[in-house]
C-alpha positions as CSV (number, residue, x, y, z in Angstrom):
1,M,161.5,223.7,228.7
2,V,160.9,222.0,225.4
3,A,161.0,218.1,225.3
4,K,163.9,216.9,223.2
5,K,162.9,214.7,220.2
6,A,164.3,211.1,220.4
7,A,167.1,210.3,218.0
8,F,166.4,208.0,215.1
9,G,162.6,208.9,215.2
10,G,162.1,207.2,218.6
11,Y,163.9,203.9,217.7
12,S,166.6,202.4,219.8
13,I,169.3,200.6,217.8
14,C,171.6,198.0,219.3
15,F,174.6,196.7,217.3
16,K,175.7,194.5,220.2
17,G,176.8,191.0,219.0
18,C,177.0,192.1,215.3
19,E,180.2,191.0,213.7
20,D,179.8,192.5,210.3
21,S,182.5,194.9,209.2
22,V,181.9,198.4,208.1
23,E,183.0,197.4,204.6
24,S,180.5,194.6,204.4
25,V,177.7,197.1,205.2
26,F,178.8,200.0,203.1
27,G,180.9,198.4,200.4
28,S,184.5,199.3,199.4
29,T,183.7,202.3,197.2
30,K,183.1,205.9,198.2
31,I,179.5,206.7,198.8
32,A,177.5,209.9,199.8
33,P,176.3,210.4,203.4
34,S,172.7,210.0,202.2
35,E,173.5,206.5,200.8
36,M,175.3,205.6,204.0
37,T,172.1,206.4,205.9
38,K,170.0,204.2,203.5
39,R,172.4,201.3,203.9
40,I,172.5,201.6,207.7
41,W,168.7,201.4,207.9
42,A,168.6,198.5,205.4
43,Y,171.1,196.7,207.6
44,V,169.1,197.5,210.8
45,K,165.9,196.3,209.3
46,K,167.4,193.2,207.7
47,N,168.9,192.1,211.1
48,K,166.0,193.4,213.2
49,L,168.2,195.6,215.4
50,A,165.7,198.4,216.0
51,G,163.1,198.6,218.8
52,K,160.7,201.3,220.0
C-alpha cells in the first residue's frame, strides 16, 4: 500500500472565523482557475491560515 500524499503540500488550512466574502477574495470579474489558486494562497498567507 502506497502512502497518500497530503493535500496542499502538507499544509492544513482553516478558514474558521473568516468573514470575507468570495467576491472580496477573488474580485467580481471572471478569472482562470490558476489565478483563483494564486489568490487563495495569497489570502491564506496574508491571514496566516496555514499550518503544518
